[in-house]
C-alpha positions as CSV (number, residue, x, y, z in Angstrom):
1,M,9.6,42.8,-11.5
2,S,13.0,44.5,-11.6
3,L,14.5,46.2,-8.6
4,R,14.2,49.6,-10.4
5,E,10.4,49.0,-10.9
6,Y,10.0,47.9,-7.3
7,L,11.8,51.0,-5.9
8,R,9.7,53.3,-8.1
9,E,6.4,51.6,-7.2
10,S,7.2,51.5,-3.4
11,G,8.3,55.1,-3.4
12,F,11.7,54.3,-1.9
13,A,13.5,57.5,-2.8
14,N,11.2,59.8,-0.8
15,I,10.7,57.3,2.0
16,Y,14.5,57.2,2.4
17,R,14.8,61.0,2.1
18,Y,12.2,61.5,4.8
19,I,13.8,59.1,7.2
20,V,17.2,60.7,6.9
21,S,16.0,64.3,6.7
22,S,16.0,64.5,10.5
23,R,19.7,64.1,10.3
24,H,20.3,66.8,7.7
25,Y,20.0,64.7,4.5
26,A,20.9,67.7,2.4
27,V,24.4,67.6,4.0
28,T,24.9,63.9,4.2
29,P,22.7,61.0,3.1
30,F,24.7,58.5,5.2
31,A,22.3,58.7,8.2
32,V,20.9,55.2,8.3
33,N,23.7,53.3,10.2
34,A,24.4,51.1,13.2
35,A,23.7,53.9,15.7
36,T,20.3,54.9,14.2
37,R,19.1,51.5,13.0
38,G,16.8,50.9,16.0
39,A,14.8,54.1,15.4
40,V,14.6,53.4,11.6
41,L,13.2,49.9,12.2
42,A,10.6,51.2,14.6
43,T,8.3,52.0,11.7
44,D,5.2,52.3,13.9
45,T,6.6,55.5,15.4
46,Y,6.7,57.4,12.1
47,L,4.8,55.5,9.4
48,E,1.0,55.3,9.0
49,G,-0.5,53.4,6.1
50,E,0.2,50.3,4.1
51,L,3.5,48.6,4.7
52,E,2.5,45.6,2.6
53,G,4.8,45.4,-0.4
54,R,7.4,47.7,1.0
55,R,9.0,45.6,3.8
56,L,11.9,44.6,1.6
57,L,13.0,48.2,1.6
58,W,14.0,48.0,5.2
59,T,16.3,45.1,4.5
60,L,17.9,47.0,1.6
61,F,18.6,50.3,3.4
62,A,18.3,49.6,7.2
63,H,19.8,46.1,7.2
64,A,16.7,44.4,8.7
65,T,16.5,40.6,8.7
66,L,13.0,39.6,7.8
67,P,11.1,36.3,7.7
68,R,10.4,35.4,4.1
69,E,6.7,35.0,4.9
70,A,6.5,38.7,5.8
71,L,7.2,39.6,2.2
72,T,4.7,39.6,-0.7
73,A,5.2,37.0,-3.4
74,R,6.7,39.7,-5.7
75,E,9.1,40.8,-2.9
76,R,10.2,37.2,-2.3
77,D,10.9,36.7,-6.0
78,L,12.9,39.9,-6.1
79,A,14.8,39.0,-3.0
80,A,15.8,35.7,-4.6
81,E,17.1,37.5,-7.6
82,L,19.0,40.0,-5.5
83,A,20.5,37.1,-3.5
84,E,21.6,35.4,-6.7
85,A,23.2,38.7,-7.8
86,G,25.1,39.0,-4.5
87,L,23.2,41.9,-3.1
88,L,21.2,40.1,-0.4
89,H,21.3,36.9,1.5
90,T,18.6,34.3,2.0
91,D,19.1,31.9,4.8
92,G,17.2,29.0,6.4
93,A,14.8,26.4,5.1
94,G,11.1,26.0,4.9
95,D,9.1,28.0,7.4
96,H,12.3,29.4,8.9
97,D,13.5,31.2,5.7
98,V,14.7,34.7,6.2
99,V,15.9,37.5,3.9
100,A,19.0,39.0,5.4
101,P,21.2,42.0,4.4
102,G,24.3,41.4,2.4
103,D,27.5,43.4,1.9
104,W,25.6,46.3,0.3
105,Q,23.3,49.1,1.6
106,L,20.9,50.9,-0.7
107,I,20.9,54.7,-0.3
108,C,19.9,57.8,-2.2
109,V,22.5,60.5,-3.2
110,G,20.8,63.4,-4.9
111,D,18.8,62.1,-7.8
112,N,20.5,58.7,-7.8
113,T,19.7,55.5,-6.0
114,L,22.7,53.3,-5.4
115,F,24.2,50.5,-3.5
116,V,27.2,51.3,-1.3
117,D,29.5,49.2,0.9
118,A,27.4,48.4,4.0
119,A,30.5,48.2,6.2
120,I,30.7,52.0,6.0
121,A,27.4,52.5,8.0
122,F,27.3,49.1,9.6
123,P,31.0,48.3,10.6
124,R,31.9,44.7,10.7
125,R,34.6,43.1,12.8
126,E,35.6,40.8,10.1
127,R,36.3,43.3,7.3
128,M,36.8,47.0,6.5
129,H,34.7,48.5,3.7
130,E,36.2,48.0,0.3
131,V,34.3,50.6,-1.7
132,Y,34.7,54.1,-0.4
133,I,32.1,56.9,-0.5
134,G,32.1,59.7,2.1
135,P,32.0,63.4,2.7
136,D,34.7,64.2,0.2
137,T,32.6,62.4,-2.5
138,L,29.6,64.5,-1.6
139,L,31.8,67.6,-1.7
140,L,33.0,66.9,-5.2
141,L,29.3,66.4,-6.3
142,H,28.5,69.7,-4.6
143,Y,30.9,71.5,-7.0
144,L,30.3,69.3,-10.0
145,D,27.5,71.5,-11.5
146,A,26.5,68.8,-14.0
147,P,23.7,70.9,-15.6
148,R,26.3,73.3,-16.9
149,L,28.2,70.7,-18.9
150,P,28.2,71.4,-22.6
151,R,25.7,69.5,-24.7
152,G,27.1,66.1,-25.7
153,A,29.9,66.4,-23.1
154,R,32.4,63.5,-22.7
155,V,33.3,62.8,-19.0
156,L,36.1,60.7,-17.5
157,D,35.6,59.6,-13.9
158,L,38.8,58.2,-12.5
159,C,38.8,55.9,-9.4
160,T,35.0,55.6,-9.7
161,G,34.3,53.5,-6.6
162,S,30.5,53.2,-6.3
163,G,30.1,55.1,-9.6
164,V,28.1,58.0,-8.0
165,I,30.1,60.8,-9.6
166,G,29.7,59.3,-13.0
167,L,26.0,58.9,-12.4
168,D,25.7,62.6,-11.5
169,A,27.6,63.6,-14.6
170,A,25.5,61.4,-16.8
171,R,22.5,63.7,-16.2
172,A,24.0,66.0,-18.8
173,A,26.8,64.1,-20.5
174,S,26.4,62.0,-23.7
175,R,29.3,59.7,-22.7
176,V,30.8,58.9,-19.3
177,V,33.8,56.5,-18.8
178,S,34.2,55.4,-15.2
179,T,37.4,53.6,-14.3
180,D,38.7,51.6,-11.4
181,I,41.1,48.7,-10.7
182,A,39.6,47.0,-7.6
183,D,37.2,44.1,-7.9
184,K,34.4,45.4,-5.6
185,P,34.0,48.8,-7.3
186,L,34.0,47.0,-10.7
187,F,31.2,44.8,-9.4
188,I,29.0,47.5,-7.9
189,A,29.5,50.4,-10.3
190,P,27.8,48.6,-13.2
191,V,25.0,47.6,-10.8
192,N,24.4,51.2,-9.9
193,R,24.7,52.3,-13.5
194,D,21.9,49.9,-14.5
195,L,19.8,50.6,-11.5
196,N,19.7,54.3,-12.6
197,A,19.1,53.4,-16.3
198,R,22.4,54.9,-17.5
199,G,23.6,51.8,-19.5
200,D,23.6,53.8,-22.7
201,T,25.7,56.6,-21.3
202,I,28.2,55.1,-18.8
203,E,31.0,52.7,-19.6
204,V,32.8,51.1,-16.7
205,R,36.4,50.0,-17.4
206,R,39.0,48.1,-15.4
207,E,41.8,50.4,-16.1
208,A,44.7,52.0,-14.1
209,V,44.8,55.8,-14.0
210,A,48.2,55.8,-15.6
211,D,46.9,53.8,-18.6
212,T,43.9,56.0,-18.9
213,L,46.0,59.2,-18.9
214,R,48.2,57.8,-21.7
215,A,45.3,57.0,-24.0
216,D,44.6,59.1,-27.0
217,E,41.2,60.5,-25.8
218,T,40.1,64.0,-24.8
219,W,37.4,64.9,-22.3
220,D,35.2,67.9,-21.5
221,L,35.3,67.0,-17.8
222,V,37.7,64.8,-15.8
223,T,36.7,64.0,-12.2
224,C,38.7,62.1,-9.6
225,N,38.3,61.4,-5.9
226,P,41.7,59.7,-5.7
227,P,43.4,57.7,-3.0
228,F,45.2,60.5,-1.2
229,I,46.1,59.4,2.3
230,A,49.7,59.6,3.2
231,T,50.7,56.5,5.2
232,P,54.0,54.9,6.4
233,P,55.2,53.0,3.3
234,E,56.0,49.8,5.2
235,L,52.4,49.5,6.6
236,A,49.5,47.9,4.6
237,A,46.7,50.3,3.8
238,P,43.4,50.1,1.9
239,I,43.7,50.4,-1.8
240,Y,41.1,53.2,-1.9
241,A,42.9,55.2,0.7
242,R,46.7,55.1,0.3
243,G,47.8,57.9,-2.1
244,P,50.8,57.3,-4.3
245,G,53.9,59.2,-3.3
246,R,55.2,60.1,0.1
247,D,52.6,62.8,0.8
248,G,49.8,60.9,-1.0
249,C,49.4,63.5,-3.8
250,D,51.3,61.8,-6.7
251,M,48.1,60.7,-8.5
252,M,46.9,64.3,-8.6
253,R,50.3,65.4,-9.9
254,D,50.0,62.8,-12.7
255,I,46.5,64.1,-13.6
256,L,47.7,67.7,-13.6
257,A,50.6,66.8,-15.8
258,A,48.3,65.2,-18.4
259,L,45.6,67.9,-18.5
260,D,47.1,69.9,-21.4
261,R,46.8,66.8,-23.5
262,I,43.5,65.2,-22.4
263,L,41.3,68.2,-21.8
264,A,39.1,69.3,-24.7
265,P,38.8,73.0,-25.5
266,G,36.9,74.6,-22.7
267,G,37.4,71.4,-20.6
268,A,37.9,71.2,-16.9
269,C,39.1,68.8,-14.2
270,L,37.6,68.4,-10.7
271,M,39.5,66.7,-7.9
272,V,38.9,66.3,-4.2
273,A,41.4,65.4,-1.5
274,D,42.5,65.7,2.1
275,I,45.8,67.4,1.8
276,L,48.5,67.7,4.5
277,G,49.7,71.2,5.4
278,D,51.2,73.5,7.9
279,D,49.3,76.0,10.1
280,R,48.6,78.3,7.1
281,H,47.7,76.3,4.0
282,P,47.9,72.9,2.3
283,C,51.4,72.1,1.0
284,F,50.1,71.1,-2.4
285,L,49.0,74.7,-3.0
286,A,52.5,75.7,-4.2
287,E,52.2,73.2,-7.1
288,L,48.8,74.5,-7.9
289,R,50.3,78.0,-8.2
290,E,52.6,76.6,-10.8
291,A,49.7,74.9,-12.7
292,A,47.9,78.3,-12.6
293,R,50.6,79.6,-15.1
294,S,48.8,77.6,-17.8
295,F,45.3,77.0,-16.5
296,A,42.6,78.7,-14.5
297,V,42.8,77.0,-11.1
298,E,40.3,77.3,-8.3
299,V,40.8,75.8,-4.8
300,Y,38.0,75.5,-2.3
301,I,39.2,74.8,1.2
302,D,36.1,73.4,2.9
303,Q,37.6,71.9,6.1
304,K,40.8,72.3,8.2
305,L,41.4,69.8,10.9
306,P,44.3,69.4,13.4
307,I,46.7,66.6,12.4
308,A,46.1,64.8,15.8
309,G,42.6,63.8,14.9
310,H,43.7,62.5,11.5
311,I,46.4,60.5,13.1
312,D,44.0,58.9,15.5
313,A,41.6,57.9,12.7
314,M,44.3,56.6,10.4
315,S,45.9,54.7,13.3
316,H,42.7,52.8,13.8
317,I,42.4,51.9,10.1
318,L,46.0,50.9,9.8
319,A,45.9,48.8,12.9
320,R,43.1,46.8,11.3
321,E,45.0,46.4,8.1
322,N,48.2,45.2,10.0
323,P,46.8,42.8,12.6
324,A,50.2,41.2,13.2
325,L,51.5,44.5,14.7
326,D,50.7,46.0,18.1
327,P,48.1,48.8,17.6
328,S,50.1,51.2,19.8
329,A,53.2,50.6,17.6
330,V,51.1,51.4,14.5
331,A,49.8,54.6,16.1
332,A,53.3,55.6,17.1
333,R,54.7,55.0,13.6
334,T,51.7,56.9,12.0
335,R,52.3,59.9,14.3
336,E,56.1,59.8,13.6
337,F,55.5,59.7,9.9
338,L,52.8,62.4,9.6
339,A,53.7,64.8,12.3
340,G,57.5,64.1,12.3
341,E,58.8,63.2,8.9
342,L,56.2,65.1,6.9
343,A,55.8,67.9,9.5
344,A,52.1,68.1,8.9
345,R,50.1,70.2,11.4
346,H,46.7,70.2,9.7
347,V,44.7,68.3,7.1
348,Y,42.8,70.4,4.5
349,L,39.8,69.0,2.7
350,C,40.0,70.7,-0.7
351,V,38.1,70.7,-4.0
352,I,40.4,71.6,-6.9
353,R,39.0,72.8,-10.2
354,V,41.5,73.2,-13.1
355,R,40.1,74.4,-16.4
356,R,41.1,75.8,-19.7
357,G,40.8,79.6,-19.5
358,A,42.6,82.7,-18.5
359,P,45.6,81.5,-16.3
360,G,45.4,82.4,-12.7
361,L,44.7,81.1,-9.2
362,L,41.7,81.6,-7.0
363,V,41.7,80.3,-3.4
364,L,38.7,80.3,-1.2
365,D,39.8,79.7,2.4
366,R,37.4,80.4,5.2
367,Y,40.2,79.6,7.7
368,R,42.6,82.3,6.5
369,A,41.9,84.6,9.5
370,A,42.0,81.8,12.0
């Protein structure tokens, strides 16, 4: 029995949706985590009926370690296959065998079931997560509007990570190319593609963004959740986070510069990023005004946060990435770089849509009057 068959027969998608619906699943599906795990594992408080043949689910999405004997024969066989594939662990010997969670957590995002880096929801002292998926990912999906893609659309998903954006686009597209350069995304994106039966539609490539943009291909839709975090250049930072350029926006600049060549007639590009800005607007907005001379540009500003909170969050991440340095020195340098050298006062979470059409700029900013 394949994992896809097991998940369908056990009703995983709706079990998962029910468990996380108490924490606003429609807003975020990342509700099964280290803080909520105890309640999720207390199945007797919310589940009545037959658990036989479904116990492996709680290892996959709630990181429960189970004795092998608690599983059915089919579940034991499936667990062995998943362990061989690097998605679970099996430990012990004989009567003490257990099935234990690995580096991946199974979740549902919209219509798709996928594995994500478990260190996001279940932080580990020994490592940071290496495949990113978060609120900005969900926000891009919110604006993607896949059903309105033209019939037979060709979609390019840059910096694919878990592959979830390409999966959503594949509901309507005839061809999706998902690219990344890091090993962990290039391992899990094909797993998620196959788990959702999109092998005929999605091609996963190891390819740098610059190389993809130079290629002689045109696309009906280009999507990208790029690395966009501005960090002190001398500090190590996660590959999925650090944006090229001093302000973290150079990858978006490269994409904008290539759009006239790579977008098909009627094509569009959708990007999402946390962008530094002053008290009034994101600084990148001036460059989008320039792009609006040639394209129809829409900017959706969905969140505005004071720079202090962003500095605190990034200082924690950068301290873990630079263990030889004193954490207080990392925090001071991060503050100096962001608030001092870049003069940032806020961080704006923006979705940017650039499309072929009547040139002009539309900005939706609910914080304008604040």
